[in-house]
mmCIF entry with sequence, helices, sheets and N, C-alpha, C, O atoms, coordinates in Angstrom:
data_MODEL
# 
_entry.id   MODEL 
# 
_entity.id                         1 
_entity.type                       polymer 
_entity.pdbx_number_of_molecules   1 
# 
_entity_poly.entity_id                      1 
_entity_poly.type                           'polypeptide(L)' 
_entity_poly.nstd_linkage                   no 
_entity_poly.nstd_monomer                   no 
_entity_poly.pdbx_seq_one_letter_code       MVGAPHSSKPDVDNLAKAFMDASKTEDSHVYSLQAGKYWAEAGSIELEAQR 
_entity_poly.pdbx_seq_one_letter_code_can   MVGAPHSSKPDVDNLAKAFMDASKTEDSHVYSLQAGKYWAEAGSIELEAQR 
_entity_poly.pdbx_strand_id                 A 
# 
loop_
_entity_poly_seq.entity_id 
_entity_poly_seq.num 
_entity_poly_seq.mon_id 
_entity_poly_seq.hetero 
1 1  MET n 
1 2  VAL n 
1 3  GLY n 
1 4  ALA n 
1 5  PRO n 
1 6  HIS n 
1 7  SER n 
1 8  SER n 
1 9  LYS n 
1 10 PRO n 
1 11 ASP n 
1 12 VAL n 
1 13 ASP n 
1 14 ASN n 
1 15 LEU n 
1 16 ALA n 
1 17 LYS n 
1 18 ALA n 
1 19 PHE n 
1 20 MET n 
1 21 ASP n 
1 22 ALA n 
1 23 SER n 
1 24 LYS n 
1 25 THR n 
1 26 GLU n 
1 27 ASP n 
1 28 SER n 
1 29 HIS n 
1 30 VAL n 
1 31 TYR n 
1 32 SER n 
1 33 LEU n 
1 34 GLN n 
1 35 ALA n 
1 36 GLY n 
1 37 LYS n 
1 38 TYR n 
1 39 TRP n 
1 40 ALA n 
1 41 GLU n 
1 42 ALA n 
1 43 GLY n 
1 44 SER n 
1 45 ILE n 
1 46 GLU n 
1 47 LEU n 
1 48 GLU n 
1 49 ALA n 
1 50 GLN n 
1 51 ARG n 
# 
_struct_asym.id          A 
_struct_asym.entity_id   1 
# 
loop_
_struct_conf.conf_type_id 
_struct_conf.id 
_struct_conf.pdbx_PDB_helix_id 
_struct_conf.beg_label_comp_id 
_struct_conf.beg_label_asym_id 
_struct_conf.beg_label_seq_id 
_struct_conf.pdbx_beg_PDB_ins_code 
_struct_conf.end_label_comp_id 
_struct_conf.end_label_asym_id 
_struct_conf.end_label_seq_id 
_struct_conf.pdbx_end_PDB_ins_code 
_struct_conf.beg_auth_comp_id 
_struct_conf.beg_auth_asym_id 
_struct_conf.beg_auth_seq_id 
_struct_conf.end_auth_comp_id 
_struct_conf.end_auth_asym_id 
_struct_conf.end_auth_seq_id 
_struct_conf.pdbx_PDB_helix_class 
_struct_conf.details 
_struct_conf.pdbx_PDB_helix_length 
HELX_P HELX_P1 AA1 VAL A 12 ? ALA A 22 ? VAL A 12 ALA A 22 1 ? 11 
HELX_P HELX_P2 AA2 ASP A 27 ? HIS A 29 ? ASP A 27 HIS A 29 5 ? 3  
# 
_struct_conf_type.id          HELX_P 
_struct_conf_type.criteria    ? 
_struct_conf_type.reference   ? 
# 
loop_
_atom_site.group_PDB 
_atom_site.id 
_atom_site.type_symbol 
_atom_site.label_atom_id 
_atom_site.label_alt_id 
_atom_site.label_comp_id 
_atom_site.label_asym_id 
_atom_site.label_entity_id 
_atom_site.label_seq_id 
_atom_site.pdbx_PDB_ins_code 
_atom_site.Cartn_x 
_atom_site.Cartn_y 
_atom_site.Cartn_z 
_atom_site.occupancy 
_atom_site.B_iso_or_equiv 
_atom_site.pdbx_formal_charge 
_atom_site.auth_seq_id 
_atom_site.auth_comp_id 
_atom_site.auth_asym_id 
_atom_site.auth_atom_id 
_atom_site.pdbx_PDB_model_num 
ATOM 1   N N  . MET A 1 1  ? 16.944  4.063  -8.461  1.00 0.00 ? 1  MET A N  1 
ATOM 2   C CA . MET A 1 1  ? 15.497  4.115  -8.545  1.00 0.00 ? 1  MET A CA 1 
ATOM 3   C C  . MET A 1 1  ? 14.863  4.224  -7.158  1.00 0.00 ? 1  MET A C  1 
ATOM 4   O O  . MET A 1 1  ? 13.648  4.399  -7.059  1.00 0.00 ? 1  MET A O  1 
ATOM 5   N N  . VAL A 1 2  ? 15.643  4.127  -6.100  1.00 0.00 ? 2  VAL A N  1 
ATOM 6   C CA . VAL A 1 2  ? 15.099  4.201  -4.749  1.00 0.00 ? 2  VAL A CA 1 
ATOM 7   C C  . VAL A 1 2  ? 14.347  5.518  -4.575  1.00 0.00 ? 2  VAL A C  1 
ATOM 8   O O  . VAL A 1 2  ? 14.881  6.592  -4.852  1.00 0.00 ? 2  VAL A O  1 
ATOM 9   N N  . GLY A 1 3  ? 13.111  5.421  -4.117  1.00 0.00 ? 3  GLY A N  1 
ATOM 10  C CA . GLY A 1 3  ? 12.279  6.595  -3.901  1.00 0.00 ? 3  GLY A CA 1 
ATOM 11  C C  . GLY A 1 3  ? 11.401  6.959  -5.079  1.00 0.00 ? 3  GLY A C  1 
ATOM 12  O O  . GLY A 1 3  ? 10.480  7.764  -4.942  1.00 0.00 ? 3  GLY A O  1 
ATOM 13  N N  . ALA A 1 4  ? 11.676  6.372  -6.246  1.00 0.00 ? 4  ALA A N  1 
ATOM 14  C CA . ALA A 1 4  ? 10.868  6.649  -7.431  1.00 0.00 ? 4  ALA A CA 1 
ATOM 15  C C  . ALA A 1 4  ? 9.563   5.847  -7.373  1.00 0.00 ? 4  ALA A C  1 
ATOM 16  O O  . ALA A 1 4  ? 9.534   4.759  -6.799  1.00 0.00 ? 4  ALA A O  1 
ATOM 17  N N  . PRO A 1 5  ? 8.494   6.371  -7.956  1.00 0.00 ? 5  PRO A N  1 
ATOM 18  C CA . PRO A 1 5  ? 7.238   5.614  -7.990  1.00 0.00 ? 5  PRO A CA 1 
ATOM 19  C C  . PRO A 1 5  ? 7.424   4.263  -8.670  1.00 0.00 ? 5  PRO A C  1 
ATOM 20  O O  . PRO A 1 5  ? 8.199   4.131  -9.616  1.00 0.00 ? 5  PRO A O  1 
ATOM 21  N N  . HIS A 1 6  ? 6.711   3.277  -8.181  1.00 0.00 ? 6  HIS A N  1 
ATOM 22  C CA . HIS A 1 6  ? 6.786   1.890  -8.674  1.00 0.00 ? 6  HIS A CA 1 
ATOM 23  C C  . HIS A 1 6  ? 5.453   1.578  -9.338  1.00 0.00 ? 6  HIS A C  1 
ATOM 24  O O  . HIS A 1 6  ? 4.413   1.634  -8.681  1.00 0.00 ? 6  HIS A O  1 
ATOM 25  N N  . SER A 1 7  ? 5.462   1.252  -10.622 1.00 0.00 ? 7  SER A N  1 
ATOM 26  C CA . SER A 1 7  ? 4.199   1.027  -11.332 1.00 0.00 ? 7  SER A CA 1 
ATOM 27  C C  . SER A 1 7  ? 3.978   -0.424 -11.765 1.00 0.00 ? 7  SER A C  1 
ATOM 28  O O  . SER A 1 7  ? 2.998   -0.717 -12.450 1.00 0.00 ? 7  SER A O  1 
ATOM 29  N N  . SER A 1 8  ? 4.864   -1.323 -11.380 1.00 0.00 ? 8  SER A N  1 
ATOM 30  C CA . SER A 1 8  ? 4.697   -2.736 -11.736 1.00 0.00 ? 8  SER A CA 1 
ATOM 31  C C  . SER A 1 8  ? 3.772   -3.430 -10.755 1.00 0.00 ? 8  SER A C  1 
ATOM 32  O O  . SER A 1 8  ? 3.401   -2.860 -9.729  1.00 0.00 ? 8  SER A O  1 
ATOM 33  N N  . LYS A 1 9  ? 3.399   -4.672 -11.074 1.00 0.00 ? 9  LYS A N  1 
ATOM 34  C CA . LYS A 1 9  ? 2.534   -5.440 -10.183 1.00 0.00 ? 9  LYS A CA 1 
ATOM 35  C C  . LYS A 1 9  ? 3.256   -5.764 -8.896  1.00 0.00 ? 9  LYS A C  1 
ATOM 36  O O  . LYS A 1 9  ? 4.484   -5.843 -8.930  1.00 0.00 ? 9  LYS A O  1 
ATOM 37  N N  . PRO A 1 10 ? 2.610   -5.958 -7.771  1.00 0.00 ? 10 PRO A N  1 
ATOM 38  C CA . PRO A 1 10 ? 1.165   -5.982 -7.581  1.00 0.00 ? 10 PRO A CA 1 
ATOM 39  C C  . PRO A 1 10 ? 0.573   -4.574 -7.551  1.00 0.00 ? 10 PRO A C  1 
ATOM 40  O O  . PRO A 1 10 ? 1.263   -3.602 -7.245  1.00 0.00 ? 10 PRO A O  1 
ATOM 41  N N  . ASP A 1 11 ? -0.719  -4.482 -7.874  1.00 0.00 ? 11 ASP A N  1 
ATOM 42  C CA . ASP A 1 11 ? -1.414  -3.208 -7.861  1.00 0.00 ? 11 ASP A CA 1 
ATOM 43  C C  . ASP A 1 11 ? -1.503  -2.683 -6.436  1.00 0.00 ? 11 ASP A C  1 
ATOM 44  O O  . ASP A 1 11 ? -1.594  -3.455 -5.482  1.00 0.00 ? 11 ASP A O  1 
ATOM 45  N N  . VAL A 1 12 ? -1.476  -1.357 -6.302  1.00 0.00 ? 12 VAL A N  1 
ATOM 46  C CA . VAL A 1 12 ? -1.472  -0.732 -4.980  1.00 0.00 ? 12 VAL A CA 1 
ATOM 47  C C  . VAL A 1 12 ? -2.745  -1.068 -4.193  1.00 0.00 ? 12 VAL A C  1 
ATOM 48  O O  . VAL A 1 12 ? -2.686  -1.193 -2.970  1.00 0.00 ? 12 VAL A O  1 
ATOM 49  N N  . ASP A 1 13 ? -3.878  -1.216 -4.858  1.00 0.00 ? 13 ASP A N  1 
ATOM 50  C CA . ASP A 1 13 ? -5.106  -1.554 -4.133  1.00 0.00 ? 13 ASP A CA 1 
ATOM 51  C C  . ASP A 1 13 ? -5.033  -2.961 -3.546  1.00 0.00 ? 13 ASP A C  1 
ATOM 52  O O  . ASP A 1 13 ? -5.606  -3.222 -2.487  1.00 0.00 ? 13 ASP A O  1 
ATOM 53  N N  . ASN A 1 14 ? -4.335  -3.865 -4.224  1.00 0.00 ? 14 ASN A N  1 
ATOM 54  C CA . ASN A 1 14 ? -4.162  -5.219 -3.687  1.00 0.00 ? 14 ASN A CA 1 
ATOM 55  C C  . ASN A 1 14 ? -3.234  -5.204 -2.470  1.00 0.00 ? 14 ASN A C  1 
ATOM 56  O O  . ASN A 1 14 ? -3.449  -5.961 -1.523  1.00 0.00 ? 14 ASN A O  1 
ATOM 57  N N  . LEU A 1 15 ? -2.211  -4.354 -2.485  1.00 0.00 ? 15 LEU A N  1 
ATOM 58  C CA . LEU A 1 15 ? -1.317  -4.238 -1.337  1.00 0.00 ? 15 LEU A CA 1 
ATOM 59  C C  . LEU A 1 15 ? -2.062  -3.656 -0.134  1.00 0.00 ? 15 LEU A C  1 
ATOM 60  O O  . LEU A 1 15 ? -1.891  -4.124 0.991   1.00 0.00 ? 15 LEU A O  1 
ATOM 61  N N  . ALA A 1 16 ? -2.884  -2.640 -0.373  1.00 0.00 ? 16 ALA A N  1 
ATOM 62  C CA . ALA A 1 16 ? -3.658  -2.035 0.720   1.00 0.00 ? 16 ALA A CA 1 
ATOM 63  C C  . ALA A 1 16 ? -4.639  -3.042 1.304   1.00 0.00 ? 16 ALA A C  1 
ATOM 64  O O  . ALA A 1 16 ? -4.789  -3.118 2.523   1.00 0.00 ? 16 ALA A O  1 
ATOM 65  N N  . LYS A 1 17 ? -5.300  -3.806 0.463   1.00 0.00 ? 17 LYS A N  1 
ATOM 66  C CA . LYS A 1 17 ? -6.256  -4.825 0.919   1.00 0.00 ? 17 LYS A CA 1 
ATOM 67  C C  . LYS A 1 17 ? -5.541  -5.894 1.746   1.00 0.00 ? 17 LYS A C  1 
ATOM 68  O O  . LYS A 1 17 ? -6.037  -6.285 2.802   1.00 0.00 ? 17 LYS A O  1 
ATOM 69  N N  . ALA A 1 18 ? -4.396  -6.367 1.287   1.00 0.00 ? 18 ALA A N  1 
ATOM 70  C CA . ALA A 1 18 ? -3.637  -7.381 2.023   1.00 0.00 ? 18 ALA A CA 1 
ATOM 71  C C  . ALA A 1 18 ? -3.210  -6.845 3.384   1.00 0.00 ? 18 ALA A C  1 
ATOM 72  O O  . ALA A 1 18 ? -3.269  -7.562 4.382   1.00 0.00 ? 18 ALA A O  1 
ATOM 73  N N  . PHE A 1 19 ? -2.780  -5.584 3.426   1.00 0.00 ? 19 PHE A N  1 
ATOM 74  C CA . PHE A 1 19 ? -2.382  -4.985 4.693   1.00 0.00 ? 19 PHE A CA 1 
ATOM 75  C C  . PHE A 1 19 ? -3.566  -4.905 5.645   1.00 0.00 ? 19 PHE A C  1 
ATOM 76  O O  . PHE A 1 19 ? -3.439  -5.267 6.814   1.00 0.00 ? 19 PHE A O  1 
ATOM 77  N N  . MET A 1 20 ? -4.710  -4.440 5.169   1.00 0.00 ? 20 MET A N  1 
ATOM 78  C CA . MET A 1 20 ? -5.896  -4.323 6.024   1.00 0.00 ? 20 MET A CA 1 
ATOM 79  C C  . MET A 1 20 ? -6.346  -5.704 6.517   1.00 0.00 ? 20 MET A C  1 
ATOM 80  O O  . MET A 1 20 ? -6.736  -5.846 7.675   1.00 0.00 ? 20 MET A O  1 
ATOM 81  N N  . ASP A 1 21 ? -6.296  -6.699 5.669   1.00 0.00 ? 21 ASP A N  1 
ATOM 82  C CA . ASP A 1 21 ? -6.686  -8.056 6.053   1.00 0.00 ? 21 ASP A CA 1 
ATOM 83  C C  . ASP A 1 21 ? -5.745  -8.618 7.116   1.00 0.00 ? 21 ASP A C  1 
ATOM 84  O O  . ASP A 1 21 ? -6.177  -9.376 7.985   1.00 0.00 ? 21 ASP A O  1 
ATOM 85  N N  . ALA A 1 22 ? -4.472  -8.255 7.055   1.00 0.00 ? 22 ALA A N  1 
ATOM 86  C CA . ALA A 1 22 ? -3.492  -8.785 7.999   1.00 0.00 ? 22 ALA A CA 1 
ATOM 87  C C  . ALA A 1 22 ? -3.452  -8.006 9.318   1.00 0.00 ? 22 ALA A C  1 
ATOM 88  O O  . ALA A 1 22 ? -2.957  -8.514 10.324  1.00 0.00 ? 22 ALA A O  1 
ATOM 89  N N  . SER A 1 23 ? -3.967  -6.786 9.313   1.00 0.00 ? 23 SER A N  1 
ATOM 90  C CA . SER A 1 23 ? -3.921  -5.982 10.533  1.00 0.00 ? 23 SER A CA 1 
ATOM 91  C C  . SER A 1 23 ? -4.991  -6.423 11.520  1.00 0.00 ? 23 SER A C  1 
ATOM 92  O O  . SER A 1 23 ? -5.965  -7.076 11.146  1.00 0.00 ? 23 SER A O  1 
ATOM 93  N N  . LYS A 1 24 ? -4.801  -6.063 12.768  1.00 0.00 ? 24 LYS A N  1 
ATOM 94  C CA . LYS A 1 24 ? -5.768  -6.419 13.802  1.00 0.00 ? 24 LYS A CA 1 
ATOM 95  C C  . LYS A 1 24 ? -6.839  -5.340 13.951  1.00 0.00 ? 24 LYS A C  1 
ATOM 96  O O  . LYS A 1 24 ? -7.726  -5.449 14.798  1.00 0.00 ? 24 LYS A O  1 
ATOM 97  N N  . THR A 1 25 ? -6.750  -4.302 13.124  1.00 0.00 ? 25 THR A N  1 
ATOM 98  C CA . THR A 1 25 ? -7.722  -3.217 13.175  1.00 0.00 ? 25 THR A CA 1 
ATOM 99  C C  . THR A 1 25 ? -8.998  -3.630 12.456  1.00 0.00 ? 25 THR A C  1 
ATOM 100 O O  . THR A 1 25 ? -8.951  -4.178 11.355  1.00 0.00 ? 25 THR A O  1 
ATOM 101 N N  . GLU A 1 26 ? -10.120 -3.367 13.076  1.00 0.00 ? 26 GLU A N  1 
ATOM 102 C CA . GLU A 1 26 ? -11.410 -3.613 12.429  1.00 0.00 ? 26 GLU A CA 1 
ATOM 103 C C  . GLU A 1 26 ? -11.528 -2.643 11.249  1.00 0.00 ? 26 GLU A C  1 
ATOM 104 O O  . GLU A 1 26 ? -11.370 -1.435 11.424  1.00 0.00 ? 26 GLU A O  1 
ATOM 105 N N  . ASP A 1 27 ? -11.804 -3.159 10.061  1.00 0.00 ? 27 ASP A N  1 
ATOM 106 C CA . ASP A 1 27 ? -11.866 -2.324 8.866   1.00 0.00 ? 27 ASP A CA 1 
ATOM 107 C C  . ASP A 1 27 ? -12.828 -1.146 9.018   1.00 0.00 ? 27 ASP A C  1 
ATOM 108 O O  . ASP A 1 27 ? -12.581 -0.067 8.477   1.00 0.00 ? 27 ASP A O  1 
ATOM 109 N N  . SER A 1 28 ? -13.912 -1.348 9.746   1.00 0.00 ? 28 SER A N  1 
ATOM 110 C CA . SER A 1 28 ? -14.907 -0.283 9.889   1.00 0.00 ? 28 SER A CA 1 
ATOM 111 C C  . SER A 1 28 ? -14.373 0.899  10.702  1.00 0.00 ? 28 SER A C  1 
ATOM 112 O O  . SER A 1 28 ? -14.965 1.978  10.668  1.00 0.00 ? 28 SER A O  1 
ATOM 113 N N  . HIS A 1 29 ? -13.278 0.721  11.422  1.00 0.00 ? 29 HIS A N  1 
ATOM 114 C CA . HIS A 1 29 ? -12.683 1.801  12.203  1.00 0.00 ? 29 HIS A CA 1 
ATOM 115 C C  . HIS A 1 29 ? -11.778 2.694  11.357  1.00 0.00 ? 29 HIS A C  1 
ATOM 116 O O  . HIS A 1 29 ? -11.381 3.770  11.804  1.00 0.00 ? 29 HIS A O  1 
ATOM 117 N N  . VAL A 1 30 ? -11.453 2.263  10.152  1.00 0.00 ? 30 VAL A N  1 
ATOM 118 C CA . VAL A 1 30 ? -10.583 3.029  9.259   1.00 0.00 ? 30 VAL A CA 1 
ATOM 119 C C  . VAL A 1 30 ? -11.466 3.918  8.395   1.00 0.00 ? 30 VAL A C  1 
ATOM 120 O O  . VAL A 1 30 ? -12.318 3.429  7.653   1.00 0.00 ? 30 VAL A O  1 
ATOM 121 N N  . TYR A 1 31 ? -11.253 5.246  8.498   1.00 0.00 ? 31 TYR A N  1 
ATOM 122 C CA . TYR A 1 31 ? -12.076 6.167  7.722   1.00 0.00 ? 31 TYR A CA 1 
ATOM 123 C C  . TYR A 1 31 ? -11.298 6.840  6.598   1.00 0.00 ? 31 TYR A C  1 
ATOM 124 O O  . TYR A 1 31 ? -11.887 7.512  5.751   1.00 0.00 ? 31 TYR A O  1 
ATOM 125 N N  . SER A 1 32 ? -9.977  6.662  6.585   1.00 0.00 ? 32 SER A N  1 
ATOM 126 C CA . SER A 1 32 ? -9.157  7.251  5.539   1.00 0.00 ? 32 SER A CA 1 
ATOM 127 C C  . SER A 1 32 ? -7.944  6.363  5.307   1.00 0.00 ? 32 SER A C  1 
ATOM 128 O O  . SER A 1 32 ? -7.359  5.834  6.251   1.00 0.00 ? 32 SER A O  1 
ATOM 129 N N  . LEU A 1 33 ? -7.575  6.207  4.047   1.00 0.00 ? 33 LEU A N  1 
ATOM 130 C CA . LEU A 1 33 ? -6.434  5.364  3.699   1.00 0.00 ? 33 LEU A CA 1 
ATOM 131 C C  . LEU A 1 33 ? -5.736  5.990  2.501   1.00 0.00 ? 33 LEU A C  1 
ATOM 132 O O  . LEU A 1 33 ? -6.379  6.316  1.502   1.00 0.00 ? 33 LEU A O  1 
ATOM 133 N N  . GLN A 1 34 ? -4.426  6.157  2.599   1.00 0.00 ? 34 GLN A N  1 
ATOM 134 C CA . GLN A 1 34 ? -3.629  6.668  1.497   1.00 0.00 ? 34 GLN A CA 1 
ATOM 135 C C  . GLN A 1 34 ? -2.541  5.636  1.232   1.00 0.00 ? 34 GLN A C  1 
ATOM 136 O O  . GLN A 1 34 ? -1.840  5.227  2.158   1.00 0.00 ? 34 GLN A O  1 
ATOM 137 N N  . ALA A 1 35 ? -2.394  5.217  -0.002  1.00 0.00 ? 35 ALA A N  1 
ATOM 138 C CA . ALA A 1 35 ? -1.423  4.175  -0.331  1.00 0.00 ? 35 ALA A CA 1 
ATOM 139 C C  . ALA A 1 35 ? -0.588  4.601  -1.536  1.00 0.00 ? 35 ALA A C  1 
ATOM 140 O O  . ALA A 1 35 ? -1.072  5.293  -2.432  1.00 0.00 ? 35 ALA A O  1 
ATOM 141 N N  . GLY A 1 36 ? 0.654   4.182  -1.540  1.00 0.00 ? 36 GLY A N  1 
ATOM 142 C CA . GLY A 1 36 ? 1.547   4.433  -2.660  1.00 0.00 ? 36 GLY A CA 1 
ATOM 143 C C  . GLY A 1 36 ? 2.608   3.356  -2.729  1.00 0.00 ? 36 GLY A C  1 
ATOM 144 O O  . GLY A 1 36 ? 2.884   2.681  -1.738  1.00 0.00 ? 36 GLY A O  1 
ATOM 145 N N  . LYS A 1 37 ? 3.204   3.195  -3.903  1.00 0.00 ? 37 LYS A N  1 
ATOM 146 C CA . LYS A 1 37 ? 4.275   2.211  -4.087  1.00 0.00 ? 37 LYS A CA 1 
ATOM 147 C C  . LYS A 1 37 ? 5.506   2.947  -4.580  1.00 0.00 ? 37 LYS A C  1 
ATOM 148 O O  . LYS A 1 37 ? 5.450   3.695  -5.556  1.00 0.00 ? 37 LYS A O  1 
ATOM 149 N N  . TYR A 1 38 ? 6.626   2.724  -3.889  1.00 0.00 ? 38 TYR A N  1 
ATOM 150 C CA . TYR A 1 38 ? 7.880   3.362  -4.259  1.00 0.00 ? 38 TYR A CA 1 
ATOM 151 C C  . TYR A 1 38 ? 8.997   2.334  -4.190  1.00 0.00 ? 38 TYR A C  1 
ATOM 152 O O  . TYR A 1 38 ? 8.974   1.430  -3.354  1.00 0.00 ? 38 TYR A O  1 
ATOM 153 N N  . TRP A 1 39 ? 9.973   2.481  -5.076  1.00 0.00 ? 39 TRP A N  1 
ATOM 154 C CA . TRP A 1 39 ? 11.129  1.603  -5.055  1.00 0.00 ? 39 TRP A CA 1 
ATOM 155 C C  . TRP A 1 39 ? 11.933  1.827  -3.785  1.00 0.00 ? 39 TRP A C  1 
ATOM 156 O O  . TRP A 1 39 ? 12.067  2.959  -3.320  1.00 0.00 ? 39 TRP A O  1 
ATOM 157 N N  . ALA A 1 40 ? 12.474  0.738  -3.217  1.00 0.00 ? 40 ALA A N  1 
ATOM 158 C CA . ALA A 1 40 ? 13.297  0.805  -2.016  1.00 0.00 ? 40 ALA A CA 1 
ATOM 159 C C  . ALA A 1 40 ? 14.394  -0.248 -2.093  1.00 0.00 ? 40 ALA A C  1 
ATOM 160 O O  . ALA A 1 40 ? 14.371  -1.116 -2.965  1.00 0.00 ? 40 ALA A O  1 
ATOM 161 N N  . GLU A 1 41 ? 15.337  -0.170 -1.191  1.00 0.00 ? 41 GLU A N  1 
ATOM 162 C CA . GLU A 1 41 ? 16.414  -1.165 -1.119  1.00 0.00 ? 41 GLU A CA 1 
ATOM 163 C C  . GLU A 1 41 ? 15.866  -2.537 -0.759  1.00 0.00 ? 41 GLU A C  1 
ATOM 164 O O  . GLU A 1 41 ? 16.321  -3.552 -1.287  1.00 0.00 ? 41 GLU A O  1 
ATOM 165 N N  . ALA A 1 42 ? 14.878  -2.568 0.152   1.00 0.00 ? 42 ALA A N  1 
ATOM 166 C CA . ALA A 1 42 ? 14.270  -3.825 0.590   1.00 0.00 ? 42 ALA A CA 1 
ATOM 167 C C  . ALA A 1 42 ? 12.756  -3.630 0.707   1.00 0.00 ? 42 ALA A C  1 
ATOM 168 O O  . ALA A 1 42 ? 12.291  -2.520 0.967   1.00 0.00 ? 42 ALA A O  1 
ATOM 169 N N  . GLY A 1 43 ? 11.999  -4.696 0.518   1.00 0.00 ? 43 GLY A N  1 
ATOM 170 C CA . GLY A 1 43 ? 10.554  -4.617 0.614   1.00 0.00 ? 43 GLY A CA 1 
ATOM 171 C C  . GLY A 1 43 ? 10.092  -4.326 2.035   1.00 0.00 ? 43 GLY A C  1 
ATOM 172 O O  . GLY A 1 43 ? 10.648  -4.854 2.998   1.00 0.00 ? 43 GLY A O  1 
ATOM 173 N N  . SER A 1 44 ? 9.088   -3.496 2.158   1.00 0.00 ? 44 SER A N  1 
ATOM 174 C CA . SER A 1 44 ? 8.547   -3.174 3.477   1.00 0.00 ? 44 SER A CA 1 
ATOM 175 C C  . SER A 1 44 ? 7.197   -2.489 3.318   1.00 0.00 ? 44 SER A C  1 
ATOM 176 O O  . SER A 1 44 ? 6.829   -2.045 2.230   1.00 0.00 ? 44 SER A O  1 
ATOM 177 N N  . ILE A 1 45 ? 6.482   -2.415 4.403   1.00 0.00 ? 45 ILE A N  1 
ATOM 178 C CA . ILE A 1 45 ? 5.248   -1.638 4.490   1.00 0.00 ? 45 ILE A CA 1 
ATOM 179 C C  . ILE A 1 45 ? 5.425   -0.670 5.627   1.00 0.00 ? 45 ILE A C  1 
ATOM 180 O O  . ILE A 1 45 ? 5.775   -1.072 6.737   1.00 0.00 ? 45 ILE A O  1 
ATOM 181 N N  . GLU A 1 46 ? 5.191   0.598  5.372   1.00 0.00 ? 46 GLU A N  1 
ATOM 182 C CA . GLU A 1 46 ? 5.297   1.614  6.415   1.00 0.00 ? 46 GLU A CA 1 
ATOM 183 C C  . GLU A 1 46 ? 3.891   2.113  6.731   1.00 0.00 ? 46 GLU A C  1 
ATOM 184 O O  . GLU A 1 46 ? 3.077   2.338  5.836   1.00 0.00 ? 46 GLU A O  1 
ATOM 185 N N  . LEU A 1 47 ? 3.633   2.277  7.999   1.00 0.00 ? 47 LEU A N  1 
ATOM 186 C CA . LEU A 1 47 ? 2.331   2.703  8.478   1.00 0.00 ? 47 LEU A CA 1 
ATOM 187 C C  . LEU A 1 47 ? 2.494   3.949  9.327   1.00 0.00 ? 47 LEU A C  1 
ATOM 188 O O  . LEU A 1 47 ? 3.350   4.000  10.210  1.00 0.00 ? 47 LEU A O  1 
ATOM 189 N N  . GLU A 1 48 ? 1.689   4.933  9.066   1.00 0.00 ? 48 GLU A N  1 
ATOM 190 C CA . GLU A 1 48 ? 1.671   6.136  9.896   1.00 0.00 ? 48 GLU A CA 1 
ATOM 191 C C  . GLU A 1 48 ? 0.227   6.322  10.360  1.00 0.00 ? 48 GLU A C  1 
ATOM 192 O O  . GLU A 1 48 ? -0.667  6.565  9.549   1.00 0.00 ? 48 GLU A O  1 
ATOM 193 N N  . ALA A 1 49 ? 0.014   6.207  11.636  1.00 0.00 ? 49 ALA A N  1 
ATOM 194 C CA . ALA A 1 49 ? -1.333  6.363  12.200  1.00 0.00 ? 49 ALA A CA 1 
ATOM 195 C C  . ALA A 1 49 ? -1.482  7.762  12.759  1.00 0.00 ? 49 ALA A C  1 
ATOM 196 O O  . ALA A 1 49 ? -0.581  8.275  13.424  1.00 0.00 ? 49 ALA A O  1 
ATOM 197 N N  . GLN A 1 50 ? -2.609  8.372  12.491  1.00 0.00 ? 50 GLN A N  1 
ATOM 198 C CA . GLN A 1 50 ? -2.908  9.692  13.024  1.00 0.00 ? 50 GLN A CA 1 
ATOM 199 C C  . GLN A 1 50 ? -4.233  9.629  13.759  1.00 0.00 ? 50 GLN A C  1 
ATOM 200 O O  . GLN A 1 50 ? -5.152  8.913  13.361  1.00 0.00 ? 50 GLN A O  1 
ATOM 201 N N  . ARG A 1 51 ? -4.313  10.377 14.821  1.00 0.00 ? 51 ARG A N  1 
ATOM 202 C CA . ARG A 1 51 ? -5.563  10.428 15.600  1.00 0.00 ? 51 ARG A CA 1 
ATOM 203 C C  . ARG A 1 51 ? -6.082  11.831 15.620  1.00 0.00 ? 51 ARG A C  1 
ATOM 204 O O  . ARG A 1 51 ? -7.124  12.095 16.221  1.00 0.00 ? 51 ARG A O  1 
# 
């Protein structure tokens, strides 16, 4: 199932909110956010920043 979409809880919007709350970035500086949940061997959050 690694790489397949993950549709169980927690909801993706809750994961995005938790990540934003934990980051040191001011929320108002973020103008675009794309989030997805996929099965993996171990839990993680991957971030790709673009300027």
